[in-house]
Backbone as CSV, one residue per row, in Angstrom:
resi,resn,N_x,N_y,N_z,CA_x,CA_y,CA_z,C_x,C_y,C_z
1,MET,14.157,-4.071,27.296,13.947,-3.726,25.898,14.317,-2.260,25.722
2,THR,15.131,-1.995,24.715,15.525,-0.614,24.451,14.409,0.119,23.706
3,GLY,14.553,1.421,23.636,13.562,2.221,22.917,13.475,1.845,21.448
4,LYS,14.624,1.574,20.852,14.645,1.206,19.435,13.957,-0.148,19.217
5,GLN,14.190,-1.092,20.124,13.556,-2.407,20.007,12.041,-2.279,20.166
6,LEU,11.614,-1.432,21.100,10.180,-1.214,21.312,9.548,-0.599,20.065
7,LYS,10.219,0.396,19.501,9.712,1.038,18.282,9.593,0.014,17.156
8,ASN,10.607,-0.812,16.975,10.567,-1.831,15.931,9.458,-2.841,16.167
9,SER,9.240,-3.207,17.434,8.156,-4.144,17.754,6.794,-3.543,17.425
10,ILE,6.604,-2.289,17.787,5.320,-1.618,17.509,5.101,-1.510,16.007
11,LEU,6.130,-1.153,15.259,5.996,-1.072,13.803,5.659,-2.433,13.206
12,GLN,6.289,-3.478,13.710,6.021,-4.828,13.220,4.571,-5.229,13.508
13,TRP,4.108,-4.939,14.713,2.704,-5.244,15.064,1.743,-4.471,14.162
14,ALA,2.086,-3.207,13.880,1.230,-2.393,13.015,1.151,-2.996,11.620
15,ILE,2.285,-3.419,11.094,2.307,-4.018,9.757,1.490,-5.303,9.721
16,GLN,1.541,-6.051,10.816,0.808,-7.316,10.883,-0.663,-7.125,11.240
17,GLY,-1.073,-5.891,11.544,-2.469,-5.627,11.887,-2.843,-6.089,13.273
18,LYS,-1.875,-6.097,14.196,-2.121,-6.612,15.545,-2.284,-5.517,16.594
19,LEU,-2.283,-4.258,16.181,-2.407,-3.185,17.170,-3.857,-2.918,17.546
20,VAL,-4.753,-3.088,16.616,-6.180,-2.856,16.870,-6.963,-4.016,16.284
21,PRO,-8.164,-4.252,16.781,-8.987,-5.321,16.188,-9.254,-5.029,14.717
22,GLN,-9.220,-6.054,13.908,-9.441,-5.898,12.476,-10.922,-6.040,12.144
23,ASP,-11.394,-5.206,11.252,-12.784,-5.231,10.823,-12.898,-6.187,9.632
24,PRO,-13.646,-7.282,9.787,-13.771,-8.235,8.676,-14.474,-7.644,7.454
25,ASN,-15.145,-6.501,7.611,-15.826,-5.868,6.484,-14.890,-5.007,5.638
26,ASP,-13.684,-4.743,6.144,-12.716,-3.959,5.369,-12.262,-4.747,4.155
27,GLU,-12.070,-4.032,3.057,-11.578,-4.692,1.849,-10.088,-4.998,2.011
28,PRO,-9.611,-6.008,1.330,-8.178,-6.328,1.403,-7.340,-5.193,0.808
29,ALA,-6.119,-5.079,1.278,-5.218,-4.034,0.780,-5.000,-4.173,-0.718
30,SER,-4.979,-5.397,-1.221,-4.749,-5.593,-2.657,-5.861,-4.958,-3.488
31,VAL,-7.095,-5.004,-2.994,-8.222,-4.389,-3.707,-8.075,-2.867,-3.690
32,LEU,-7.719,-2.331,-2.538,-7.527,-0.883,-2.415,-6.396,-0.418,-3.326
33,LEU,-5.276,-1.131,-3.328,-4.145,-0.753,-4.172,-4.499,-0.831,-5.660
34,GLU,-5.278,-1.817,-6.042,-5.700,-1.935,-7.443,-6.604,-0.761,-7.824
35,ARG,-7.492,-0.375,-6.914,-8.372,0.769,-7.171,-7.555,2.057,-7.313
36,ILE,-6.558,2.224,-6.460,-5.690,3.400,-6.537,-4.922,3.402,-7.854
37,ARG,-4.390,2.240,-8.257,-3.638,2.131,-9.510,-4.510,2.495,-10.700
38,ALA,-5.738,1.987,-10.719,-6.651,2.262,-11.827,-7.029,3.743,-11.872
39,GLU,-7.283,4.333,-10.702,-7.636,5.749,-10.658,-6.458,6.616,-11.117
40,LYS,-5.253,6.252,-10.705,-4.070,7.003,-11.120,-3.875,6.899,-12.630
41,ALA,-4.055,5.703,-13.179,-3.918,5.518,-14.626,-4.946,6.363,-15.375
42,GLN,-6.166,6.436,-14.856,-7.216,7.235,-15.488,-6.862,8.719,-15.447
43,LEU,-6.341,9.195,-14.307,-5.963,10.606,-14.194,-4.816,10.951,-15.131
44,ILE,-3.884,10.017,-15.316,-2.786,10.229,-16.260,-3.336,10.291,-17.677
45,LYS,-4.249,9.390,-18.006,-4.857,9.346,-19.344,-5.605,10.644,-19.647
46,GLU,-6.293,11.196,-18.641,-7.046,12.437,-18.817,-6.141,13.668,-18.806
47,GLY,-4.864,13.479,-18.488,-3.928,14.588,-18.454,-4.017,15.431,-17.200
48,LYS,-4.695,14.941,-16.188,-4.840,15.695,-14.944,-3.595,15.598,-14.074
49,ILE,-2.858,14.498,-14.192,-1.586,14.348,-13.492,-0.578,13.766,-14.474
50,LYS,0.704,13.943,-14.151,1.759,13.390,-14.982,2.200,12.045,-14.408
51,LYS,2.682,11.195,-15.299,3.201,9.908,-14.868,4.497,10.139,-14.103
52,ASP,4.641,9.444,-12.987,5.866,9.552,-12.197,7.033,8.976,-12.984
53,LYS,8.113,9.744,-13.059,9.310,9.232,-13.729,9.980,8.173,-12.870
54,ASN,9.970,8.380,-11.567,10.598,7.455,-10.630,9.572,7.032,-9.581
55,GLU,8.743,6.055,-9.931,7.749,5.577,-8.978,8.458,4.875,-7.831
56,SER,7.876,4.938,-6.656,8.504,4.338,-5.486,8.643,2.828,-5.661
57,ILE,9.606,2.271,-4.990,9.850,0.830,-5.047,8.638,0.077,-4.513
58,ILE,8.014,0.605,-3.477,6.836,-0.048,-2.888,5.710,-0.092,-3.913
59,TYR,5.459,1.027,-4.599,4.401,1.069,-5.604,4.690,0.080,-6.732
60,GLN,5.941,0.051,-7.200,6.317,-0.873,-8.264,6.104,-2.314,-7.827
61,TYR,6.456,-2.634,-6.598,6.301,-3.991,-6.068,4.834,-4.408,-6.075
62,PHE,3.965,-3.539,-5.546,2.562,-3.903,-5.461,1.901,-3.963,-6.831
63,VAL,2.243,-3.062,-7.738,1.663,-3.100,-9.076,2.105,-4.385,-9.780
64,LYS,3.369,-4.743,-9.649,3.888,-5.967,-10.269,3.175,-7.181,-9.703
65,ASN,2.995,-7.244,-8.401,2.366,-8.393,-7.774,0.855,-8.440,-8.008
66,LEU,0.217,-7.281,-8.148,-1.219,-7.262,-8.383,-1.554,-7.770,-9.781
67,THR,-0.667,-7.551,-10.733,-0.957,-8.010,-12.081,-0.858,-9.533,-12.172
68,ILE,-0.133,-10.156,-11.243,-0.012,-11.615,-11.221,-1.261,-12.248,-10.622
69,ILE,-1.854,-11.575,-9.653,-3.002,-12.146,-8.914,-4.198,-12.315,-9.799
């Protein structure tokens, strides 16, 4: 296995949550992302931060998918 293949394998395991034991008490990522989205919207409404003109593709993907759930 090359170094690049090993790095890709480790990243894949990390994404799948297989590097460390998972805590069943942890909230799902979707709940955390929804909380972050709501807090960001509140900060924008209060004028404490500005709305991103170019939000990341990852953020757009999760916000779009969270509204469907």
